[in-house]
DRENGU-326155 format. One record per residue (C-alpha): residue in one letter; x, y, z. Coordinates in Angstrom, 3 decimals, m for minus. Each point is the difference from the previous one (the first is absolute). Layout:
<atoms>
<'A' <X Y Z>>,
...
</atoms>
This chain:
<atoms>
<'M' <m5.587 m6.639 109.584>>,
<'S' <m0.911 m0.740 3.659>>,
<'H' <0.616 3.666 0.806>>,
<'Y' <m2.704 1.259 m2.180>>,
<'K' <m3.449 0.332 1.681>>,
<'P' <m3.304 m1.209 m1.473>>,
<'Y' <m2.954 2.278 m0.448>>,
<'P' <m2.115 0.542 2.925>>,
<'A' <m3.139 m1.616 m1.441>>,
<'Y' <m0.718 m2.515 m2.778>>,
<'K' <m2.821 m1.351 m1.980>>,
<'D' <m0.508 m3.052 m2.095>>,
<'S' <0.612 0.628 m3.615>>,
<'N' <m1.839 m2.937 m1.185>>,
<'V' <2.832 m0.911 m2.120>>,
<'K' <1.877 m3.067 1.089>>,
<'L' <3.236 1.076 m1.615>>,
<'I' <m0.101 3.155 1.990>>,
<'G' <m1.663 m0.711 3.169>>,
<'A' <m0.481 2.883 2.428>>,
<'I' <0.518 3.587 m1.114>>,
<'P' <0.223 3.237 1.846>>,
<'E' <m3.534 1.095 1.166>>,
<'H' <0.081 3.211 m2.099>>,
<'W' <1.063 m1.440 m3.144>>,
<'K' <m2.252 m0.819 m2.948>>,
<'N' <m0.278 m3.574 m1.349>>,
<'T' <m0.069 0.116 m3.954>>,
<'R' <1.335 m1.488 m3.183>>,
<'L' <2.585 1.336 m2.483>>,
<'R' <m2.578 0.507 m2.790>>,
<'F' <m1.680 2.753 2.229>>,
<'V' <2.986 1.919 0.628>>,
<'G' <1.873 m0.158 m3.212>>,
<'E' <m0.772 m0.413 m3.848>>,
<'F' <2.100 m2.706 m1.714>>,
<'R' <0.764 m0.974 m3.684>>,
<'N' <1.889 m2.816 m1.624>>,
<'S' <2.383 1.233 m2.571>>,
<'N' <0.087 m1.485 m3.438>>,
<'V' <2.867 2.086 m1.409>>,
<'D' <2.494 m2.415 m1.516>>,
<'K' <3.802 0.398 m0.753>>,
<'K' <m0.559 0.271 m3.813>>,
<'S' <0.241 3.290 m2.005>>,
<'Y' <m2.562 0.716 m2.616>>,
<'E' <0.254 2.462 m2.788>>,
<'D' <m3.274 1.719 0.958>>,
<'G' <0.792 0.206 3.618>>,
<'F' <1.352 2.775 2.184>>,
<'P' <3.547 m0.393 1.300>>,
<'V' <0.090 m0.696 3.609>>,
<'L' <2.250 m1.508 2.779>>,
<'L' <m1.292 m3.207 1.669>>,
<'C' <m0.069 m0.896 3.736>>,
<'N' <0.398 m3.646 m0.175>>,
<'Y' <m0.577 m3.028 2.333>>,
<'T' <3.649 m0.099 1.056>>,
<'D' <0.032 3.766 0.774>>,
<'V' <m2.894 m0.474 2.511>>,
<'Y' <1.247 m3.535 1.365>>,
<'Y' <3.583 1.551 0.811>>,
<'N' <m0.992 3.462 1.193>>,
<'E' <m2.071 0.925 2.955>>,
<'F' <m0.413 3.526 m1.486>>,
<'I' <m0.143 1.233 m3.466>>,
<'S' <1.568 3.438 m0.916>>,
<'P' <0.990 1.755 m3.101>>,
<'D' <3.602 m0.891 0.483>>,
<'L' <m0.563 m3.680 m0.422>>,
<'S' <2.158 m0.989 m2.910>>,
<'S' <m1.527 m3.265 m1.088>>,
<'F' <m3.005 1.455 m1.829>>,
<'M' <m0.075 m1.430 m3.482>>,
<'K' <m1.248 1.740 m3.268>>,
<'A' <m3.299 m1.031 m1.612>>,
<'T' <m3.286 1.438 m1.344>>,
<'A' <m3.396 0.279 1.268>>,
<'T' <m3.353 1.409 m1.128>>,
<'A' <m1.437 3.302 1.105>>,
<'G' <m2.515 m1.836 2.230>>,
<'E' <2.686 m2.233 1.583>>,
<'I' <2.023 3.095 0.918>>,
<'D' <m3.137 1.707 1.380>>,
<'K' <m0.763 m3.263 2.262>>,
<'F' <3.667 m1.109 0.884>>,
<'E' <2.248 2.939 m0.041>>,
<'L' <1.712 0.017 3.594>>,
<'Q' <m1.227 2.525 2.488>>,
<'R' <1.121 0.677 3.525>>,
<'G' <m1.616 m2.219 2.472>>,
<'D' <m0.578 m2.827 m2.652>>,
<'I' <0.510 m3.392 1.733>>,
<'I' <1.006 m2.618 m2.746>>,
<'I' <m0.057 m3.638 0.855>>,
<'T' <1.204 m3.100 m1.815>>,
<'K' <m3.114 m1.884 m0.651>>,
<'D' <1.570 m3.226 m1.509>>,
<'S' <2.647 m2.290 1.201>>,
<'E' <1.324 m3.594 m0.069>>,
<'D' <m0.170 m0.158 3.691>>,
<'P' <m3.316 0.877 2.035>>,
<'T' <2.183 0.929 2.970>>,
<'D' <1.678 2.674 m2.201>>,
<'I' <m2.733 1.892 m1.493>>,
<'G' <m1.701 3.376 0.364>>,
<'I' <3.522 1.719 0.752>>,
<'P' <m0.781 3.727 0.251>>,
<'A' <2.002 3.107 m0.934>>,
<'L' <m0.954 3.567 0.629>>,
<'V' <0.391 2.888 m2.546>>,
<'T' <1.361 2.820 1.938>>,
<'E' <m0.613 2.876 m2.652>>,
<'E' <m1.413 0.688 m3.356>>,
<'I' <1.897 m1.773 m2.630>>,
<'P' <m1.307 1.385 m3.528>>,
<'G' <0.690 m2.334 m2.978>>,
<'V' <0.383 m3.123 2.190>>,
<'V' <m2.834 m2.513 m0.271>>,
<'C' <m0.744 m3.122 2.002>>,
<'G' <0.725 m3.285 m1.891>>,
<'Y' <m1.509 m3.333 m0.381>>,
<'H' <m0.592 m2.379 2.919>>,
<'L' <m0.454 2.806 2.409>>,
<'T' <m2.875 1.627 1.750>>,
<'V' <m0.204 3.773 1.019>>,
<'I' <m1.811 0.973 3.133>>,
<'R' <m1.013 3.532 0.609>>,
<'A' <m1.154 1.419 3.250>>,
<'E' <m1.570 3.370 0.573>>,
<'D' <3.266 1.691 1.380>>,
<'Y' <3.623 m0.701 0.390>>,
<'D' <m0.047 m0.693 3.675>>,
<'R' <m2.730 m2.359 m0.349>>,
<'A' <2.011 m1.703 m2.671>>,
<'R' <3.080 m0.184 2.316>>,
<'F' <m1.936 m1.875 2.462>>,
<'L' <m1.595 m2.446 m2.607>>,
<'H' <3.375 m0.593 m1.335>>,
<'R' <1.200 m1.305 3.449>>,
<'L' <m3.337 m1.876 0.348>>,
<'I' <0.810 m1.961 m3.220>>,
<'Q' <3.357 m0.820 1.347>>,
<'S' <m1.444 m1.406 3.154>>,
<'H' <m0.189 m3.735 0.943>>,
<'T' <m3.883 0.184 0.100>>,
<'T' <m0.214 1.160 m3.628>>,
<'K' <2.729 m2.424 m1.212>>,
<'A' <m2.183 m2.778 1.707>>,
<'H' <m2.994 1.398 m1.860>>,
<'F' <1.791 0.017 m3.262>>,
<'F' <1.137 m3.686 0.473>>,
<'V' <m3.383 m1.286 0.529>>,
<'E' <m1.486 1.887 m2.813>>,
<'S' <2.453 m0.525 m2.717>>,
<'P' <m1.106 m3.205 m1.996>>,
<'G' <2.445 m1.798 m2.209>>,
<'I' <2.161 m3.109 m0.481>>,
<'T' <3.140 1.234 m1.611>>,
<'R' <m0.885 3.792 m0.381>>,
<'Y' <m2.082 1.791 2.645>>,
<'G' <m1.994 3.147 m0.655>>,
<'L' <m1.892 2.619 2.295>>,
<'G' <m3.439 0.802 m1.673>>,
<'R' <m2.060 3.172 0.692>>,
<'D' <m1.947 m1.583 3.040>>,
<'A' <3.120 m1.261 1.507>>,
<'I' <1.449 3.503 0.015>>,
<'G' <m3.182 1.866 0.845>>,
<'N' <m0.818 m2.137 2.810>>,
<'V' <3.333 0.657 1.833>>,
<'P' <m0.995 0.540 3.586>>,
<'V' <0.692 3.463 1.186>>,
<'A' <m0.102 1.398 3.648>>,
<'L' <m0.033 3.661 m0.605>>,
<'P' <1.115 2.642 2.623>>,
<'S' <m0.746 3.702 m0.420>>,
<'E' <1.823 1.978 m2.669>>,
<'Q' <2.250 1.594 2.513>>,
<'E' <0.772 m3.316 1.747>>,
<'A' <0.642 m1.801 m3.380>>,
<'R' <2.676 2.757 m0.694>>,
<'L' <1.538 m0.566 3.401>>,
<'L' <0.118 m3.768 m0.468>>,
<'A' <1.653 0.462 m3.428>>,
<'D' <2.564 2.328 1.450>>,
<'E' <0.783 m2.426 2.710>>,
<'C' <0.269 m2.911 m2.423>>,
<'D' <2.305 2.096 m2.214>>,
<'R' <2.115 0.952 2.977>>,
<'E' <0.335 m3.630 1.426>>,
<'T' <0.445 m1.800 m3.543>>,
<'T' <2.804 2.858 m0.895>>,
<'R' <1.773 m0.779 3.278>>,
<'I' <m0.207 m3.852 m0.545>>,
<'D' <0.924 0.349 m3.651>>,
<'A' <3.162 1.880 0.867>>,
<'L' <0.925 m2.898 2.374>>,
<'I' <m0.596 m2.478 m2.672>>,
<'Q' <2.028 1.929 m2.396>>,
<'K' <2.988 0.191 2.366>>,
<'K' <m0.186 m3.690 0.681>>,
<'T' <m0.349 m0.842 m3.609>>,
<'R' <3.138 2.129 m0.695>>,
<'F' <1.712 m2.030 2.920>>,
<'I' <m0.811 m3.302 m1.852>>,
<'D' <1.401 1.496 m3.331>>,
<'L' <3.226 0.821 1.823>>,
<'L' <0.280 m3.381 1.616>>,
<'K' <m0.527 m1.567 m3.425>>,
<'E' <2.758 2.212 m1.490>>,
<'K' <2.305 m0.964 3.037>>,
<'R' <m0.704 m3.848 m0.551>>,
<'Q' <0.863 0.351 m3.836>>,
<'A' <3.048 2.211 0.765>>,
<'L' <1.210 m2.605 2.738>>,
<'A' <m0.376 m2.912 m2.385>>,
<'T' <1.702 1.832 m2.895>>,
<'H' <2.953 1.024 1.930>>,
<'A' <0.358 m3.365 1.553>>,
<'V' <0.060 m1.936 m3.244>>,
<'I' <2.346 2.466 m1.801>>,
<'K' <2.285 1.260 2.759>>,
<'G' <m0.204 m2.516 2.782>>,
<'L' <m0.218 0.189 3.599>>,
<'N' <3.470 1.126 1.081>>,
<'P' <0.279 3.756 m0.332>>,
<'D' <3.764 m0.196 0.342>>,
<'V' <0.617 m2.510 m2.648>>,
<'K' <2.308 0.946 m2.770>>,
<'M' <m1.660 0.830 m3.282>>,
<'K' <0.707 m0.288 m3.684>>,
<'D' <m1.384 0.949 m3.325>>,
<'S' <m2.333 m2.837 m1.189>>,
<'G' <0.444 1.049 m3.444>>,
<'V' <m3.707 m0.422 m0.536>>,
<'E' <m1.552 3.464 m0.138>>,
<'W' <m3.237 m0.588 1.635>>,
<'I' <1.802 m1.545 2.974>>,
<'G' <2.777 2.387 0.354>>,
<'Q' <2.234 m0.563 3.099>>,
<'M' <m0.170 m3.471 1.703>>,
<'P' <2.039 m1.657 2.611>>,
<'E' <3.367 m0.937 m0.942>>,
<'H' <m0.445 m3.791 0.610>>,
<'W' <m3.298 m0.320 m2.051>>,
<'Q' <m0.066 m1.053 m3.580>>,
<'D' <m2.190 0.898 m3.010>>,
<'F' <m1.545 m2.368 m2.320>>,
<'R' <m2.055 m0.114 m3.103>>,
<'V' <m3.391 m1.681 0.643>>,
<'A' <0.900 m2.625 m2.587>>,
<'T' <2.858 m0.952 2.367>>,
<'L' <m2.343 m0.606 2.648>>,
<'F' <m3.076 m1.162 m1.750>>,
<'E' <m1.252 m2.122 m2.889>>,
<'E' <m3.428 0.310 m1.617>>,
<'A' <m2.415 m2.834 0.990>>,
<'N' <m2.945 m1.001 m2.038>>,
<'R' <m1.614 m2.961 1.856>>,
<'V' <m3.287 m1.205 m0.906>>,
<'G' <m3.074 0.527 2.344>>,
<'V' <m1.354 m2.732 2.247>>,
<'A' <m3.767 m0.112 0.412>>,
<'D' <m0.076 m0.365 3.926>>,
<'L' <2.425 2.953 0.767>>,
<'P' <m1.358 3.485 1.118>>,
<'I' <0.043 3.026 m2.336>>,
<'L' <2.277 2.601 1.462>>,
<'S' <0.187 3.655 m0.800>>,
<'I' <2.538 2.871 0.271>>,
<'S' <m0.644 3.467 1.408>>,
<'I' <2.031 3.009 m0.286>>,
<'H' <m0.426 0.579 3.696>>,
<'D' <0.327 m3.491 1.577>>,
<'G' <1.797 m2.221 m2.516>>,
<'I' <m1.319 m3.477 m0.642>>,
<'T' <m2.945 m1.678 1.894>>,
<'D' <0.387 m2.976 2.110>>,
<'K' <m3.563 m1.425 m0.824>>,
<'E' <m2.455 0.150 m2.796>>,
<'L' <m2.386 3.205 0.102>>,
<'S' <m3.517 m0.433 0.974>>,
<'P' <m2.522 m0.004 m2.939>>,
<'E' <m1.182 3.464 1.128>>,
<'D' <3.464 1.412 m0.261>>,
<'R' <0.733 m1.884 m3.175>>,
<'D' <m2.979 1.362 m1.723>>,
<'R' <1.661 3.449 0.350>>,
<'Q' <3.182 m1.142 m1.616>>,
<'T' <0.760 m0.786 m3.598>>,
<'Y' <m1.832 m2.972 m1.882>>,
<'Q' <0.885 m3.434 1.534>>,
<'I' <0.686 m2.943 m2.312>>,
<'E' <m2.022 m3.062 0.998>>,
<'D' <2.723 m2.545 m1.267>>,
<'R' <2.724 0.113 2.668>>,
<'T' <2.640 m1.702 m2.117>>,
<'K' <0.016 3.206 m1.946>>,
<'Y' <1.641 1.842 3.031>>,
<'K' <3.651 0.002 0.893>>,
<'R' <1.059 m2.013 2.999>>,
<'V' <2.089 1.491 2.629>>,
<'L' <2.174 m1.299 2.891>>,
<'P' <1.398 1.405 3.266>>,
<'G' <3.120 2.023 m0.776>>,
<'D' <m1.232 1.133 m3.516>>,
<'I' <m0.620 3.720 m0.755>>,
<'A' <m2.866 0.848 m2.029>>,
<'Y' <m1.172 3.329 m1.524>>,
<'N' <m2.740 1.634 m1.929>>,
<'M' <1.554 1.050 m3.314>>,
<'M' <m2.424 2.925 m0.345>>,
<'R' <0.439 1.364 3.449>>,
<'A' <3.651 m0.773 0.805>>,
<'W' <0.687 3.719 m0.400>>,
<'Q' <m2.326 0.484 2.843>>,
<'G' <1.697 m2.618 2.308>>,
<'A' <m2.158 m3.053 m0.675>>,
<'F' <2.524 m2.586 0.924>>,
<'G' <m0.352 m2.871 2.527>>,
<'A' <2.219 m2.522 1.608>>,
<'V' <m1.978 m3.340 0.123>>,
<'R' <m0.602 m1.683 3.196>>,
<'V' <m2.483 m2.703 m0.963>>,
<'E' <m0.490 m2.170 m3.005>>,
<'G' <m2.795 1.236 m2.218>>,
<'L' <m0.859 1.240 m3.373>>,
<'V' <0.231 3.532 m1.420>>,
<'S' <m1.236 1.787 m3.151>>,
<'P' <1.638 m1.068 m3.266>>,
<'A' <0.598 3.653 m0.512>>,
<'Y' <2.353 0.069 2.912>>,
<'V' <3.751 m0.656 m0.229>>,
<'V' <1.299 m2.664 2.415>>,
<'A' <3.782 m0.528 0.632>>,
<'R' <1.548 m2.582 2.154>>,
<'P' <3.217 0.452 2.026>>,
<'K' <3.464 m1.292 m1.317>>,
<'R' <1.894 0.845 3.111>>,
<'D' <m0.465 m0.111 3.793>>,
<'F' <m1.381 3.333 1.074>>,
<'R' <m3.319 1.304 1.356>>,
<'T' <m2.581 0.778 m2.512>>,
<'R' <m1.900 1.978 2.417>>,
<'Y' <3.027 2.461 0.081>>,
<'I' <m0.106 0.529 m3.749>>,
<'E' <m3.622 0.693 0.261>>,
<'L' <0.309 2.728 2.457>>,
<'L' <2.876 1.315 m2.103>>,
<'L' <m2.024 0.188 m3.197>>,
<'R' <m2.942 1.688 2.000>>,
<'T' <2.237 2.979 1.128>>,
<'P' <m0.810 3.216 m1.860>>,
<'M' <3.401 0.101 m1.973>>,
<'A' <m0.635 m3.581 m1.110>>,
<'I' <m3.451 0.778 m1.211>>,
<'E' <1.429 2.848 m2.035>>,
<'E' <2.600 m2.503 m1.639>>,
<'M' <m2.916 m2.334 m0.777>>,
<'R' <m1.694 2.722 m1.728>>,
<'R' <3.281 0.644 m1.943>>,
<'F' <0.252 m3.648 m1.055>>,
<'S' <m3.718 m0.313 m0.802>>,
<'R' <m1.185 0.497 m3.623>>,
<'G' <m3.257 1.681 m1.047>>,
<'I' <m1.184 3.331 m1.444>>,
<'A' <m2.098 0.903 3.024>>,
<'D' <m0.097 m1.110 3.758>>,
<'F' <m3.004 m2.345 m0.456>>,
<'R' <1.984 m1.593 m2.824>>,
<'M' <3.234 m0.470 1.750>>,
<'R' <1.269 m3.549 0.339>>,
<'L' <3.216 m1.232 1.490>>,
<'Y' <0.934 m3.144 m1.863>>,
<'W' <2.312 m2.615 1.284>>,
<'D' <2.726 0.711 m2.712>>,
<'H' <0.117 3.601 1.428>>,
<'F' <m0.480 m0.879 3.749>>,
<'R' <3.081 m2.459 m0.114>>,
<'D' <2.268 2.833 m0.863>>,
<'V' <m0.995 2.146 3.064>>,
<'R' <2.790 0.214 2.648>>,
<'V' <m0.666 m0.507 3.860>>,
<'C' <2.159 0.043 2.976>>,
<'L' <0.184 m2.723 2.562>>,
<'P' <1.983 m0.432 3.343>>,
<'P' <1.106 m3.378 1.358>>,
<'L' <m2.690 m2.449 0.976>>,
<'E' <0.297 0.325 3.681>>,
<'E' <m0.272 3.850 m0.296>>,
<'Q' <m3.078 m0.431 m2.324>>,
<'D' <m1.760 m1.985 2.847>>,
<'A' <1.110 2.830 2.577>>,
<'I' <m1.462 2.774 m2.485>>,
<'L' <m3.210 m2.013 m0.517>>,
<'A' <m0.489 m0.534 3.620>>,
<'H' <0.609 3.807 0.839>>,
<'I' <m2.523 0.923 m2.714>>,
<'E' <m2.694 m2.536 1.368>>,
<'R' <0.290 1.230 3.549>>,
<'E' <m0.055 3.835 m0.945>>,
<'T' <m2.805 m0.572 m2.441>>,
<'L' <m1.981 m1.976 2.621>>,
<'R' <0.586 2.877 2.638>>,
<'I' <m1.025 2.830 m2.605>>,
<'G' <m2.810 m1.999 m1.062>>,
<'Q' <m1.381 m0.496 3.467>>,
<'L' <0.155 3.821 0.288>>,
<'I' <m1.929 0.439 m3.289>>,
<'D' <m2.546 m2.456 1.197>>,
<'K' <m0.347 1.820 3.318>>,
<'T' <m0.375 3.432 m1.698>>,
<'Q' <m2.308 m1.314 m2.453>>,
<'R' <m2.279 m1.493 2.750>>,
<'S' <m0.094 3.504 1.759>>,
<'I' <m1.014 1.646 m3.430>>,
<'T' <m2.834 m2.678 m0.158>>,
<'L' <m1.174 0.911 3.408>>,
<'L' <0.185 3.824 m0.729>>,
<'K' <m2.068 m0.625 m3.123>>,
<'E' <m2.525 m2.017 2.114>>,
<'R' <m0.107 3.017 2.582>>,
<'R' <m0.496 2.323 m2.905>>,
<'A' <m3.089 m1.966 m1.353>>,
<'A' <m1.310 m0.573 3.432>>,
<'F' <0.182 3.674 0.936>>,
<'I' <m1.919 1.074 m3.015>>,
<'T' <m2.614 m2.662 0.465>>,
<'A' <m0.500 1.028 3.722>>,
<'A' <m0.156 3.685 m0.958>>,
<'V' <m2.746 m0.220 m2.780>>,
<'T' <m2.123 m2.397 1.693>>,
<'G' <m0.048 1.661 3.491>>,
<'Q' <1.927 m2.381 2.149>>,
<'I' <2.241 2.672 1.142>>,
<'D' <m0.884 3.516 0.939>>,
<'L' <2.645 2.545 m1.631>>,
<'R' <m1.943 3.209 0.725>>,
<'G' <2.457 0.869 2.724>>,
<'A' <3.216 m1.375 m1.560>>,
</atoms>
């Protein structure tokens, strides 16, 4: 932002977080430029309540602006008093006042127009300024690094953090004139819209790269690398045509189920629908987010390199992994060891293709998605295709190279998105704290 000029003259704000502010700006606190109320309207419906729609925590957290066309409002009831206090009005700034992370608290959303019948829900605070332009400026101020730093310091807690009335009311505000506040809000809107468009374009590019990576792997493990190879009908509906010299097999021809007893000193591995099986045990922090861990490791199943393992309940989503290191997996997983000489990694990639995932769904049993299970007795009858061993190695090497290349492009694009988000936040902070003069922009 070096091309932006500072203001001609500054004065000390006497607020460490803000530092110097433009000489003609007023130094104040949020409590003096807006009123605020903590909502206590919960998600329950009561017989004596009035039907309303609730603007909930996630509506605010995931949306910078709240408008009538937001489809996530939920049905609830509220009292007449609650409706009077918390029905959304144009210019309301709603912030998240509670969080499990003190660096991720006080996230604001601006209500862009009157929304009759929609009430602010629990764990949220409504801030009302004297007019819409002032609200637009304050909305950007609450997004700034300075306000985030203030909230971080002022949100006590251990596993759950909350903002009290004083923490919100004492937010430092460097206040320009009404006309200048409108201009700064306009410039923030213009610049954030431009950056958001770039982020959206780059995000779409990442999605296309991921689709290309999946399509490349799918084509390689089902059709091979030679575009001129003679094809034949595989006789397997989900595979269709395959190279003439390839063979199809029942899973039971390639694998047999393995139920080895766990060993205490081996790492507990897990299987992801995105990345296959892990090479090491998850950290305690990550493990806490997984399913319950059994203390007695002999209750787990032991896996060896070359095995294939899958999560019975998520096989229809592609939760397969070729084992690379000795370890333990959940007793709810199915483990199979190879009976022939082939590359288990090849089978993993094959089973993670979109067509194979649909086949796994067909072989799974259950009355609903969350109850679907792929038992070994059904999985063993699935048919797969395999090229000769040397060709398996060539295909795997090709997929590895292309996956690495595409992954590097994704990482590079993701880094540029991170930089754009940082620039967006820095611009907002510089604008609302008077670090840059946008009056002639």
